[in-house]
N, C-alpha and C positions, 0 to 999 in steps of 0.2 A: 576481519578483512583488513589487509594492509593497503598502503598506497599502491596504486598501479593495479589494484584488483586482486592481489594475492591473498590467499587464505592465511589467517594468522591464529595459531593455536594458543591455548591458555589465556584467552581473552573472553570476557562475558559479552555476548552480543544481545542487544535489546531489539526485539522484533515487535513492532507496534502496529496493530491494525486500527485504522481510524473509523469512527462511527459515532452514533448517538445512543445513549442508554435509553431503556424503556421499551415496553412491548409494542408501542405504536410505531416504532422505527425499525423493529427487528427484521422485517422482510423488505426493506427499501434498498435501492441501489447505493445509497450513501453509506450503508452498513456492510458493504462487501469486504472491507478490511477486517471486520469482526469475523466474517465467514472464513476468511483465509487463516486467521489465527486459530479458529476452532478446528479447521482441517489439519493444521500443523500439530495442534495439541492431540487430536485423535490419533494421528499417525505415530506420534512419539510417546504416547501414554502419559501426557502431561495434563494436569488438572488446572485450568485457569480460573481459580476461585478465590485466591488470596487477596483480600481487600488491603491495598497498600498504594501509596503515592497516587491517590485519586483515581485508582484503576483496579481492575481485577488482573492479577498476575499469576503466572505459573512458571516454575523453574525446572529445568531439565537439560537434556542433551538432544541436539539435532545434528545429523551429519558429523557426529563426534565432537561437536562444539558445545560449550556451556552457553545456554540461552535463557533469557527471560522473555516469555511471551506476555503481551500486555494488550488489554482493551480499556482505554481511558474511559472514565465515567463522568467526564466534565462537560459533556456536550461538544459536538464537533468543533465549533469555533474557538473553544478554549483548550484544545488538545495539548497545546504547548505547556500549559501549567502542569499537566501530569507528566509529560515527557521530561521537562526540566527536573522535576523531583526524582524521577526514576534514574536519570543520568547521574544525578548527584549521589543517590543512595548506592548505586551499583558501580560508580566510578567509570562510567561508560564514555569513551571517546566518541565523537560524532561519526568517526569512520566505522564504528561497530554498532551504529544505529541503522535499522532498516525500517522504513515506513511503508505501509501497504494501504492503498486508498483507491477509491473510484475516480474516474476522470471522464468528463463529458466531451473532452476533445479527442478521445480515441473511439474508433468504431466499436460497437457492442461485441463483446467476446474476445477482443484483442488485448494482450498484455504488453507492457513495455517495462524494461528494466533500465534504470538510469543511475549514474554514479553521482550526479550533481544536477542542479538546475533550479530555476525559480519556482514559485508557487503557482504561477499562472493565475487562474481564477479560483483556485481551491482554498477556501478560508481555513480549513483544518490544517493543511500543509503550511499555509502562511503563518499560523500560530506556532507550529513546530519549528519553522525556520527562525522565528523571532526568539524562541526559547533556547534553541541550540546555539544561536549566534553565528550560524553559518548555513550555506546552502549545500555544503559538501558532505553529503551523506547519501548512501544508497536508498533507492526507493523502487517499489514495484507498483505500477499503475494498472488498473483494471478498466477497460473501456466500457462506458455505459452511454455512449452517444445515442440520442433518440433516433428512431427511424425517419422522423419527419420534423420539420422546424417547430420549435416550441418557444414561446415568448418567455415563459417563467421556468427557467431551468432549475431554480432552487426548489420550486414546488415539485417538479418532475423527480428529482433525486430523493425527495422525501415521501414519495407516493409508493405504496406497496407494489412489488413486482407482480406481474401476471404469472400464471402457472407456466406458460410457455417461456417467459423470461427466466424464471427460476430454473427450468430444465436446461436452458442454454447456458446459464451462468455457472452451472455445476462444473462443466469442463474448464471454464475460465478460472474458477476457484482452485481446481486441481493444478492447473498450469502455474498459477501464481504461487501456490504452496511449494511446488517443485522448484520454481525459480528461487525462492528464498533458501531452500536447502542447497541449491547449487552455489548461491552467493556465499553461504557459510562454508561449504566444502572446498570450493575452487576459486572463489573470487567473483567480483562484479563483471569483469570483462568476459569471462567464460559464460556467465549467465546471460549477458547481453547478446553474445554471439549465438547462443542456443535458443533463446526465447523471443528475441525481437524479430518481427517479420514485417515485410512490406505489406501495406494495404492494397487490396485489389479494388477495381471499380464497384464491385457488388458489396463492398464493406468487409470482405473476408480477408484472409491472408494467403499469400501465394506460396508459402513454405520456404521461401528464400530469406536468408538473413538480411536485415535492413542494413543500410549503409552505416559506417561507423559514426557518422554525424548527420543528423537530420536537422537542417536549419529551422524548420517549422517548430521543432521541439524546444528551441531557445525560448519561446514564449508560449509554452504549453498551456492550453486552456484559456489564454487571454482573449482570444477571439470569441469565446463563448460567454464572456461576462463572468462576474464573480459568482461562485457556487459554493454553498456550504451553509449550514444552518442548524439550529437546535430545535426547530419546530416551532 
């Protein structure tokens, strides 16, 4: 991706799904980034099994672009350690880094594509921003806001999802994977216009594109407190 959201050929793009390693975290909301990487890998015939840069990696092509799919194995709060090493090894500019992660500030089932922004309350993204030395890289957020007020959001995102949640998450995972492919093929701006939707009072989406700029997203997640953990 070039500046202004244009696709840029002949550049390796690093697609990183955030999550925690270990079977105890495999089915938690905090691991939805891993789910999206797995979906992308399945669609593209890429095996994300190569142990490298404190991660499991898979190399291939998506939407005609060379990509590295990655699932850091550092624990969520230290994701930046893996991302820094991957960026160095593959000479990846931050503009060609796409981070995929869960966000308790978004209604469950909604996705948001952004070109830049703060970490809000997400400790994994905070670690990545520190490692990259910039907030200016694309990201895809998957909404996991609980249906009712919860005091301990960190415990919530580390709790295994219910069967009903897993079923509803499947569509969100598909949308997020499609959004990554559009980012690679046509740029961030096109992906934002296609996938960002306004929330409705019932927590769904109205099918209309969101405004180009949502002031509340300047501080995404901050009103929810810090979220992220390694269990």
